[in-house]
N, C-alpha and C positions, 0 to 999 in steps of 0.2 A: 319124509326125508330122510334119512343115514343120520344114521348116531355118529357124532363124534368122538374121536378118544384117541388115549396110543396106541392101542391095535390098528386104528386106522393109518394115522403117521407112520407108524413102524414099515404096516403092507408098500404105503408108497413110499418109503426108504430102501426097500429091496428090493420092488418094481424100480428101481433110480437106478441102485446097482446092478440089477441084471441089464437096462439100460444101455451101460456103460461098464459091461463087464469087462472085454477089450481093454480101456484103463485097467479096472481093476487087477485083473491080470499082471499087467503093464508093468504094476505098482507090488505090488504080490511078487512080482518075477526081480525085479531090481532093488525089497529090500531084503531076499535072500543070494540071493549076488553075492551084493555086500554086506552081508553077517558069514557070507564065505569066505570073503577077502579078507575080512576084518582078523577067522578064524585063523586061516592058514597063516598071515603072519603072524597071530600071538598065539602063549601056550595055554587059554582059554579053551574051552571045549564048544563046540559049532551048537550045542542047545539053547548053552546060553545065551548067546549072541541071537540065535536066530527067532527063540518066543517073541525078544523082547519086538526085534525087526521088524515083525508079521503084525503082530499086536499094534507099534505105531500105522503100520501101512492099512491095518485096516480102521486103523482109528480115522487115520487121514482120508480114504473114501470113505468112512460113514462119516464122513463132517460133509463129504464134497459135494453129497447125498442128500444131509438135512438141506442142503444149501440152496440144488437143484429146487428140492422140493417147495421150501419155504419163498424163492424166483417162481419156479410157478405158481404159487397160491397167490402172490402180489399182481402178476399178472392179469391171472383168473377175475382179481380183485378192480385191478386197472381195469380191465373191457368187459367188464358188469356196469357199473358203475361209469364209464363212456357213454354203455350203451342206454342204460335209465336213461342218466343226460338228452342224447338224440332222441329217444322216447320221447322224454317231456317236451323239447325242444319240438318235433314232429308235430305233437298235440297240439301244443300253445298256437303254431301256426295253424294247425288245421280249424283251429279254431276260431282262428284269425280270422280267415279264410271262406268260415260256414257263417259268419254274423254279415264279414261285408256284401255274402251273396244275399244273405236275406234282407237287409237294408236297398240294395238293390234292386231285391225283386219287387219290396215293398213300396220302395219314390217308385217303381215301374210301372206298379198297379194304382195309387195316387195318383199319376200322372196322369192316365186312362182313363181314372173316372173320373175325371177334374176333364177331362177333354171332353165324356160323353155327356155330362152335366154340362160342361157350354153348348153343347151339338145339341141339346133339348131343351136348353132354352130358347137359347135361337127359334127352335121349330117351334118352339109353346108358344114363341111371344109373334112368329110366320104365321101360326094358324089365326090367333087373334086376330093378329091382323086381320087377316080373307076375312074373318067371320066380321068383323065388323065393317066391313066393306061392303059385304055383304048384305049385313042387316041397314044399311042404310038407304041400298037400292032399294 
């Protein structure tokens, strides 16, 4: 089993950012355009507005990626739990069917043995009766 730690979560977050790179680029582009528009209307330098806008967009996208990783982990855990519950229920059902099958088999064997004993008892009684009649003659 692989170790779990901050490096693994960072890999997952970066992977999620890569999967949703179009959203990341659009957010970054919107931040740059908003910063450029704001800088054009004021006497502030473009870089003093652009850096906080880029930082805010990066924080937003990192937050979204972390939420996606969290959601994916929750879904994985819920799926694993439901599969384990289904396995437990299936196991209980299989055990019950096996027990029922075993009991039915035992009952059939006992009924068959009882029928044979009854038939043999009747055969023995018939033979004894025939032997008794032969000895009288």
